[in-house]
Structure formats: C-alpha cells, structure tokens
C-alpha positions as CSV (number, residue, x, y, z in Angstrom):
1,X,0.0,0.0,0.0
2,X,1.3,3.5,-0.8
3,X,1.3,6.3,1.7
4,X,1.8,10.0,1.6
5,X,3.2,11.8,4.6
6,X,2.4,15.5,4.1
7,X,3.7,18.6,5.7
8,X,2.7,22.2,5.4
9,X,-0.5,22.8,3.4
10,X,-4.2,22.5,4.0
11,X,-5.8,23.8,0.9
12,X,-7.1,27.0,2.4
13,X,-8.7,29.1,-0.3
14,X,-10.0,26.1,-2.3
15,X,-13.7,25.8,-3.0
16,X,-13.8,22.5,-1.1
17,X,-11.3,20.2,0.8
18,X,-11.0,18.1,-2.4
19,X,-9.8,21.0,-4.5
20,X,-6.5,21.8,-2.8
21,X,-3.4,20.2,-4.3
22,X,-2.9,17.4,-1.7
23,X,-6.2,15.6,-2.5
24,X,-5.7,16.1,-6.2
25,X,-2.2,14.7,-6.0
26,X,-3.6,11.7,-4.1
27,X,-6.0,11.2,-7.0
28,X,-3.2,11.2,-9.5
29,X,-1.2,8.7,-7.4
30,X,-4.2,6.4,-7.2
31,X,-4.9,6.7,-10.9
32,X,-1.4,6.5,-12.2
33,X,0.4,4.3,-9.6
34,X,-1.7,2.4,-7.1
35,X,-5.4,2.8,-6.1
36,X,-4.5,2.0,-2.4
37,X,-2.5,5.2,-1.8
38,X,-3.6,7.1,1.3
39,X,-2.7,10.5,2.7
40,X,-1.6,11.5,6.2
41,X,-1.7,15.3,6.1
42,X,0.2,16.8,9.0
43,X,-0.4,20.4,7.9
44,X,-1.4,23.0,10.4
45,X,-2.9,26.4,9.5
46,X,-0.5,29.3,9.9
47,X,2.4,27.0,10.8
48,X,5.9,28.5,10.6
49,X,9.1,26.6,9.9
50,X,9.8,26.5,13.7
51,X,6.3,24.9,14.2
52,X,7.2,22.3,11.6
53,X,10.4,21.5,13.4
54,X,8.7,21.3,16.9
55,X,5.4,19.7,16.1
56,X,4.9,18.3,12.6
57,X,8.3,16.6,12.0
58,X,8.0,14.6,15.2
59,X,4.6,13.3,14.0
60,X,6.2,12.4,10.6
61,X,9.0,10.6,12.3
62,X,6.5,8.4,14.1
63,X,5.0,7.2,10.7
64,X,6.7,4.0,9.7
65,X,8.3,4.2,6.2
66,X,6.1,6.7,4.3
67,X,6.5,6.2,0.6
68,X,6.3,9.9,-0.3
69,X,6.7,13.0,1.9
70,X,6.0,16.4,0.5
71,X,6.9,19.6,2.3
72,X,5.7,23.1,1.5
73,X,7.0,25.5,4.1
74,X,8.1,29.1,4.3
75,X,5.2,31.3,3.0
76,X,3.9,32.2,6.4
77,X,7.5,32.8,7.5
78,X,7.9,35.5,4.9
79,X,5.5,37.6,6.9
80,X,6.2,36.5,10.5
81,X,9.8,35.2,10.9
82,X,13.0,37.3,11.2
83,X,14.9,37.1,7.9
84,X,18.1,36.3,9.8
85,X,16.5,33.2,11.4
86,X,14.6,31.8,8.5
87,X,17.4,30.2,6.5
88,X,18.6,28.1,9.4
89,X,15.0,27.0,10.2
90,X,14.4,26.0,6.6
91,X,17.7,24.1,6.4
92,X,16.8,22.3,9.6
93,X,13.4,21.3,8.3
94,X,14.8,20.0,5.0
95,X,17.6,18.2,7.0
96,X,15.0,16.2,8.9
97,X,13.0,15.0,5.9
98,X,13.4,11.4,4.9
99,X,15.1,10.3,1.7
100,X,13.0,10.7,-1.3
101,X,11.0,13.7,0.1
102,X,9.8,16.5,-2.2
103,X,10.5,20.1,-1.1
104,X,8.4,22.9,-2.6
105,X,9.6,26.3,-3.6
106,X,7.5,29.3,-2.5
107,X,4.9,30.6,-5.0
108,X,5.2,33.9,-6.8
109,X,3.1,36.8,-5.6
110,X,4.6,37.1,-2.1
111,X,7.5,39.5,-1.4
112,X,9.3,38.6,-4.5
113,X,12.9,39.4,-3.5
114,X,12.6,37.7,-0.1
115,X,10.8,34.7,-1.6
116,X,13.6,34.3,-4.2
117,X,16.2,34.2,-1.3
118,X,14.1,31.7,0.6
119,X,13.7,29.6,-2.5
120,X,17.5,29.6,-3.0
121,X,17.9,28.2,0.5
122,X,15.2,25.5,-0.1
123,X,16.7,24.4,-3.4
124,X,20.2,24.3,-2.0
125,X,19.1,22.4,1.1
126,X,17.2,19.9,-1.1
127,X,20.2,19.5,-3.4
128,X,22.5,18.8,-0.4
129,X,20.1,15.9,0.6
130,X,19.4,14.7,-3.0
131,X,15.7,15.5,-2.5
132,X,13.3,16.4,-5.4
133,X,12.0,20.0,-5.7
134,X,8.5,20.9,-6.7
135,X,9.1,24.2,-8.4
136,X,5.9,26.0,-7.4
137,X,7.6,29.3,-8.1
138,X,8.0,28.4,-11.8
139,X,4.3,27.3,-12.1
140,X,2.7,30.3,-10.3
141,X,4.0,33.2,-12.3
142,X,1.8,35.8,-14.0
143,X,-0.9,36.1,-15.0
144,X,-2.4,35.8,-11.6
145,X,-5.9,36.7,-12.6
146,X,-8.4,34.4,-11.0
147,X,-5.8,32.3,-9.2
148,X,-6.1,33.7,-5.7
149,X,-8.8,33.2,-3.0
150,X,-10.7,36.1,-1.6
151,X,-8.0,36.6,1.1
152,X,-5.5,37.5,-1.7
153,X,-2.9,35.2,0.0
154,X,-4.0,31.6,-0.6
155,X,-4.6,30.1,-4.0
156,X,-8.0,29.1,-5.2
157,X,-8.9,26.0,-7.2
158,X,-7.1,27.3,-10.3
159,X,-4.1,28.4,-8.3
160,X,-3.9,25.0,-6.7
161,X,-3.8,23.5,-10.1
162,X,-0.4,25.2,-10.6
163,X,0.8,23.7,-7.3
164,X,-0.5,20.3,-8.3
165,X,1.4,20.5,-11.6
166,X,4.6,21.3,-9.8
167,X,4.3,18.4,-7.4
168,X,3.1,16.0,-10.0
169,X,6.1,16.8,-12.2
170,X,8.5,16.4,-9.2
171,X,7.2,12.8,-8.6
172,X,6.9,11.8,-12.2
173,X,3.2,12.0,-12.7
174,X,1.1,13.4,-15.5
175,X,-0.7,16.4,-13.9
176,X,-3.5,16.1,-16.5
177,X,-4.3,12.7,-15.1
C-alpha cells in the first residue's frame, strides 16, 4: 500500500477540501500508480518553519516508512519570521525530511525578492540531501488573474492546479491525469 506523509499545506482558499493540491495529488497517485495510496496530512494552518520542526516533524518521524513525503514550508514565515532566522530554520526542516521527500519552492506573488532568497535556501538544502524539488515558483507566475482566493494570499482551485502540476512533475506523474 502506498502512503503519503504530508507537511505544510491544508488547501485554504480552495472551494472544497478536495480542490486543494494534496487531495488532487492523491487522485493522480491512485490513478497512475496504485489505487491503495492514502494521505496522512500533517499540515497546520499558519504554521511556521519552527512549528514544523517542533510539532509536525516529530509526528512524521513516528510514521513507519512513508513512501512519499512532500513539504511546502516558508510562505507564512515571509510575513512573520525574522529574515536572519529563516534560512537556518528551513535548512533544519529539510535536513530532517526522509530520503525521497519532495520540497516545494515558494509561490510567486509574495514579497518577491525575499521569496527568491528563501527559494534559494530551499533548493540548495534539497540538493544537499538529494531531494526532489516541486518548483511552485515556476508554475505560479503571472498572469495571476483568477488564481487567488478572496484573502489574496492563498490560491483558489485554479491556483492549486499550478501547485499540483509542480508536485506531479516532481514525482513523475502526469498532472493532466
């Protein structure tokens, strides 16, 4: 049986729980790999990298041999974590992910210069560990029309389609299903 251990995203902004990228990725895994895949979603709303280290990673470490772990972390930190602290926190998160994990870059649309710096840290940390990268940045560029939820921070269904494409590509799936 397949399994997905998941960190860092709940699909806030989607029209329903099933329209975020995590359930849609599960659908692709079931359709293209094995219908028995299941998700363990460890995401917590508004979590920062420090929260992932303290709360979510210990839960992940208790799951025996997950077959796929995805990690999307850092967007909330752009707004709430000191820039001097964030790189170390992100490297620590990536350093504790299991072999074969997929690390997401931050999307476009949030503090571009700082997001680029955070993405450089994430990509370098993933490369150091030989982890795959879901290049959400590359998938979420302009035009942004109709891709954000009413809060102008989270993606909507269409925006999550871009996230899905990035993760599907990173794990070798056809995002069109």
